[in-house]
C-alpha positions in Angstrom: 25.4 21.0 123.7 23.7 24.2 122.4 24.8 27.5 123.7 22.1 29.9 124.6 22.5 33.3 123.0 21.4 36.3 124.9 19.2 38.7 122.9 20.2 42.3 123.2 18.5 44.9 121.2 20.9 47.6 122.3 24.5 47.5 121.2 26.7 46.9 124.2 29.0 49.9 124.9 32.7 49.6 124.3 33.3 50.8 127.9 31.7 48.3 130.2 28.7 50.2 131.8 29.7 49.9 135.4 29.8 53.6 135.9 27.0 56.1 135.7 29.0 58.4 133.5 28.2 62.1 133.1 26.3 61.9 129.8 28.3 63.1 126.8 30.7 65.2 128.8 34.2 64.3 127.8 37.5 65.9 128.9 40.5 66.1 126.8 43.0 68.3 128.7 43.6 69.9 132.0 45.6 72.8 133.5 46.0 73.1 137.3 42.5 72.7 138.9 40.7 73.2 135.6 39.5 70.7 133.0 38.6 71.4 129.4 36.0 69.4 127.5 36.0 68.5 123.9 34.1 71.7 123.1 36.6 73.9 124.8 34.4 74.6 127.8 36.3 75.1 131.1 35.3 73.3 134.4 36.6 73.9 137.9 37.6 70.4 139.1 36.7 69.7 142.7 36.8 65.9 142.1 40.5 65.6 141.2 40.1 62.0 140.0 38.6 61.3 143.4 41.5 62.7 145.5 44.1 61.6 143.0 45.4 64.8 141.3 46.8 66.4 144.4 48.9 68.6 142.2 46.3 69.3 139.5 46.5 68.6 135.8 49.7 68.9 133.7 51.9 70.0 136.6 55.1 71.1 134.9 57.4 69.2 137.4 55.4 66.0 136.9 55.3 66.3 133.1 59.0 66.8 133.1 59.6 63.7 135.2 57.3 61.6 133.1 59.1 62.6 129.9 62.6 62.2 131.3 61.9 58.8 132.8 59.9 57.7 129.8 63.0 58.3 127.7 65.1 56.0 130.0 63.2 52.8 131.0 59.6 52.0 131.8 59.7 48.6 133.4 62.3 45.9 134.2 60.3 43.4 136.4 60.5 43.3 140.1 63.2 40.6 140.0 65.5 43.6 139.5 66.0 46.8 141.5 65.8 50.3 140.0 67.3 53.4 141.6 64.0 55.3 141.5 62.0 52.6 143.3 64.6 52.1 145.9 64.8 55.8 146.5 61.0 56.2 146.8 60.8 53.3 149.3 63.6 54.8 151.4 61.9 58.2 151.4 58.6 56.7 152.5 60.4 54.9 155.3 62.2 58.0 156.4 59.0 60.1 156.4 56.8 57.6 158.2 56.5 54.9 161.0 57.4 52.2 158.4 60.5 50.1 158.0 59.6 48.6 154.7 57.4 49.3 151.6 55.8 47.1 148.9 54.6 48.9 145.7 51.4 48.0 143.9 49.4 49.6 141.0 46.4 50.8 143.0 44.8 51.5 146.3 42.9 48.3 146.4 46.0 46.2 145.7 47.7 48.0 148.5 44.8 47.1 150.7 45.0 43.5 149.7 48.7 43.5 150.4 48.1 45.0 153.8 45.6 42.3 154.7 48.1 39.6 153.6 50.8 41.2 155.7 48.6 41.1 158.8 47.6 37.5 158.3 51.1 36.4 157.4 52.5 38.0 160.5 50.4 35.7 162.8 51.2 32.7 160.7 54.9 33.5 161.0 54.7 33.7 164.8 52.9 30.4 165.1 49.3 31.7 165.4 47.7 31.0 162.0 44.3 30.8 163.7 44.4 34.6 164.0 43.3 35.8 160.6 40.1 37.8 161.1 40.1 41.6 160.6 37.8 44.1 162.2 36.5 46.8 159.9 33.9 49.6 160.2 30.5 50.3 158.8 30.7 52.7 155.8 34.3 51.6 155.0 35.5 51.6 151.5 38.8 49.9 150.6 38.2 49.3 147.0 36.4 46.7 144.9 38.4 43.5 145.0 36.7 40.5 146.5 38.5 41.0 149.8 37.7 44.7 149.9 34.0 44.2 149.2 33.9 41.5 151.8 35.3 44.0 154.3 32.7 46.6 153.3 29.7 44.3 153.3 27.7 47.0 151.4 24.9 45.4 149.4 25.5 47.5 146.3 29.0 46.1 146.2 28.5 42.5 147.2 25.2 41.6 145.5 25.7 39.1 142.7 29.3 38.2 143.5 28.7 34.9 145.2 29.8 33.9 148.7 31.9 36.5 150.3 35.4 35.9 151.5 35.5 35.0 155.2 37.4 36.8 157.8 36.0 40.3 158.1 33.9 41.4 161.2 32.3 44.8 160.9 31.4 47.2 163.7 29.8 50.7 163.9 31.8 53.8 163.4 33.5 55.4 166.4 32.0 52.7 168.7 34.7 51.4 171.0 32.5 49.0 173.0 31.5 47.3 169.7 35.2 46.9 168.8 35.9 45.3 172.1 33.1 42.9 171.7 34.2 41.9 168.2 37.7 40.9 169.4 38.1 37.1 169.6 41.0 34.6 169.7 40.9 34.6 165.9 41.3 38.4 165.5 44.5 39.6 163.8 44.0 43.2 163.0 41.8 46.3 163.1 41.6 48.2 159.8 40.3 51.7 159.7 40.3 54.8 157.5 41.1 57.8 159.8 38.7 59.7 157.6 36.1 57.9 155.6 35.6 59.5 152.2 33.0 57.3 150.5 30.9 57.2 153.7 30.3 60.9 153.6 33.5 62.4 154.8 33.3 61.1 158.4 36.3 61.6 160.7 37.3 59.1 163.4 37.8 61.0 166.7 41.3 61.2 168.0 40.2 59.6 171.3 38.7 56.6 169.3 41.9 56.0 167.3 44.0 56.3 170.4 41.8 53.8 172.1 42.1 51.4 169.1 45.9 51.7 169.4 45.7 50.7 173.1 43.4 47.8 172.3 45.7 46.5 169.7 48.7 46.7 172.1 46.7 45.0 174.9 45.5 42.1 172.7 48.6 41.8 170.5 46.7 42.9 167.3 48.0 44.9 164.4 46.5 48.4 163.8 46.2 49.1 160.1 45.3 52.5 158.5 43.8 53.0 155.0 45.0 56.4 153.9 44.4 55.9 150.3 42.0 58.8 150.0 42.8 60.9 153.1 46.6 60.7 153.0 49.5 62.5 151.2 48.7 66.0 152.3 44.9 66.1 151.8 44.1 66.9 155.5 47.0 69.3 155.8 49.6 66.9 157.2 51.6 64.3 155.2 49.3 61.6 156.6 46.0 62.1 158.4 47.0 60.1 161.4 50.0 62.4 162.2 47.6 65.0 163.6 45.8 62.4 165.7 48.5 61.1 167.9 48.3 57.5 166.7 50.8 55.4 164.8 49.7 52.2 162.9 51.6 49.0 162.2 50.5 48.8 158.6 49.2 51.5 156.2 48.0 51.4 152.6 48.3 54.5 150.3 47.8 55.4 146.7 45.9 58.1 144.7 48.0 61.3 145.1 51.3 59.3 145.2 51.3 59.1 141.4 49.1 62.2 140.8 47.1 60.1 138.3 49.8 57.6 137.3 48.8 54.2 138.8 50.8 53.4 142.0 49.9 52.2 145.5 52.0 51.1 148.4 51.7 49.0 151.5 53.9 50.4 154.4 54.7 48.3 157.4 56.9 48.0 160.5 59.6 45.3 160.5 57.6 43.4 163.1 54.4 43.4 161.1 56.2 42.4 157.8 58.3 39.6 159.2 56.3 37.0 157.5 56.7 38.6 154.0 59.6 36.5 152.6 60.6 35.7 149.1 57.6 34.3 147.1 54.8 35.4 149.5 53.7 38.3 147.4 54.3 40.0 144.0 53.3 42.5 141.4 54.1 42.7 137.7 53.9 46.4 137.3 54.1 47.6 140.9 56.7 50.3 141.5 57.8 50.4 137.9 60.3 53.1 137.1 57.7 55.5 135.6 55.5 55.2 138.6 58.3 55.5 141.1 59.9 58.5 139.4 56.5 60.3 139.6 56.1 59.2 143.2 59.5 60.8 144.0 58.5 64.1 142.4 55.2 64.1 144.3 57.2 63.7 147.5 59.5 66.5 146.4 56.4 68.8 146.0 54.7 67.6 149.2 57.8 68.1 151.4 58.9 71.4 149.9 59.4 73.9 152.8 56.1 75.5 153.8 53.9 73.6 151.4 51.9 71.7 153.9 51.7 74.7 156.1 50.0 76.5 153.2 47.7 73.6 152.6 46.5 73.9 156.2 46.0 77.6 155.8 44.0 77.2 152.6 42.1 74.3 154.1 40.9 76.5 156.9 39.8 79.1 154.3 38.0 76.4 152.4 36.2 75.2 155.5 35.2 78.8 156.3 33.9 79.5 152.8 31.9 76.3 152.8 30.5 77.0 156.3 29.3 80.4 155.0 27.6 78.7 152.0 25.8 76.3 154.3 24.6 79.1 156.5 23.3 81.0 153.5 21.3 78.0 152.2 19.7 76.1 155.0 17.1 74.7 152.6 19.8 73.0 150.6 22.5 72.1 153.1 22.4 71.0 156.7 26.2 71.0 157.5 29.8 70.6 156.4 32.3 67.8 157.3 36.0 67.3 156.7 39.2 69.2 156.8 41.8 70.5 154.4 41.1 69.5 150.8 38.7 66.7 151.6 35.3 68.3 152.4 31.7 67.2 152.4 28.5 69.1 152.3 25.5 67.3 153.9 22.5 67.9 151.7 18.8 68.5 152.6 17.6 67.7 149.1 19.0 64.8 147.0 22.7 65.3 146.5 22.5 64.1 142.9 20.2 67.1 142.1 22.7 69.5 143.6 25.7 67.8 141.8 23.8 68.3 138.5 23.2 71.9 139.3 26.9 72.4 140.2 27.9 70.8 136.8 25.7 73.4 135.1 27.9 76.0 136.9 30.9 74.2 135.5 31.9 72.9 138.9 32.7 69.2 139.2 31.9 67.4 142.5 31.1 63.8 143.5 28.5 62.1 145.6 29.2 60.2 148.8 27.0 58.2 151.1 24.5 59.7 153.6 23.4 62.3 151.0 26.8 64.1 151.0 28.6 66.0 148.2 32.4 65.5 148.3 34.8 68.3 147.3 38.4 67.1 146.6 40.2 69.9 144.9 43.9 69.8 144.2 46.2 70.7 147.1 47.5 73.6 144.9 44.1 75.2 144.7 44.5 79.0 145.2 42.6 81.3 147.5 40.8 82.8 144.5 39.8 79.4 143.2 38.5 78.4 146.6 36.4 81.5 146.6 35.2 80.6 143.1 34.2 77.2 144.2 32.0 78.8 146.9 30.5 81.2 144.4 29.5 78.4 142.1 28.0 76.4 144.9 26.0 79.6 145.9 24.6 80.0 142.4 23.7 76.3 142.2 22.0 76.4 145.6 19.9 79.5 144.5 18.8 77.6 141.5 17.8 74.6 143.5 15.9 76.8 146.0 14.0 78.4 143.2 13.1 75.0 141.7 11.9 73.5 145.0 
């Protein structure tokens, strides 16, 4: 049988073209909140690997940890324990609602594990028919098949065949819609306390508290995705801590490794009771390099006064951005977010403004609903916050002149 050859006049790039990369801009080193390209030009980084580099680039404590652990052992397989992984799991248990932790390599893997934990719980208690998960419009949990099935966004699901069953989506902050979506097959409600990809949208405290009551009333599990908004970004260790709500399951990643791949699924003993030997696994999850870096990240996050100062600088950041919005009503219509996860709602195309900001050597990233996200490192200084605002000002003036 002949094989049809696809004609391609353009050479296919060595990096699969699934990202709209920033032209020829290439970075080769970083220092704090600054990145340096291959020409030696310096850029103020308000992307932070999309909320990953919470402690900036080349942080001395993290470099030291990586070198020290790298000289010891990198991986041993999860059929064996390592002191660093056991210590990291215990610390996460001590710092949170959770009784147990499973380590993965990424946020989406932590999401997948969390969905499995929720489904397996109901199977373990004799109710396997309860497998459906309620999610929310605008949600983003990653790009695995289960995560895109949960999001239902056309740009993510088109071309990938029939979607995995079991996800029921409702509008954001709409309690009546949640109530209507609960059926005898519902197992869990999964929500980001603050949606980053959807345009930096916060769930109201009253809404999250009502979800907790609904879960308790119907015997459901409440699951939080704090992959992007957790680990200090909103000024508390986890975003839900300031909202008066405790989940049964939570997935985290990003800042936990400050750029080294690690994610985690945290759960109560009740929620995780079905996760017995052989029900889940990961080749690289929680390897000694990742776990050692996770421990150092927790050292930095829990240092006395650190999160207090993040909240102070987060308030300054909000005030500076509010002032920028007020000065440029033809460019911006508002600000969203808190701490070091902020969004500017744009009046003109956000991509045009992002390009103008890059010309000012300020790196930002787009979000849905015509929003620009700013995700600087948690260690950004007052002076650097002011510099971010100045560069946005200059870019806004340029866009006003061009309009």
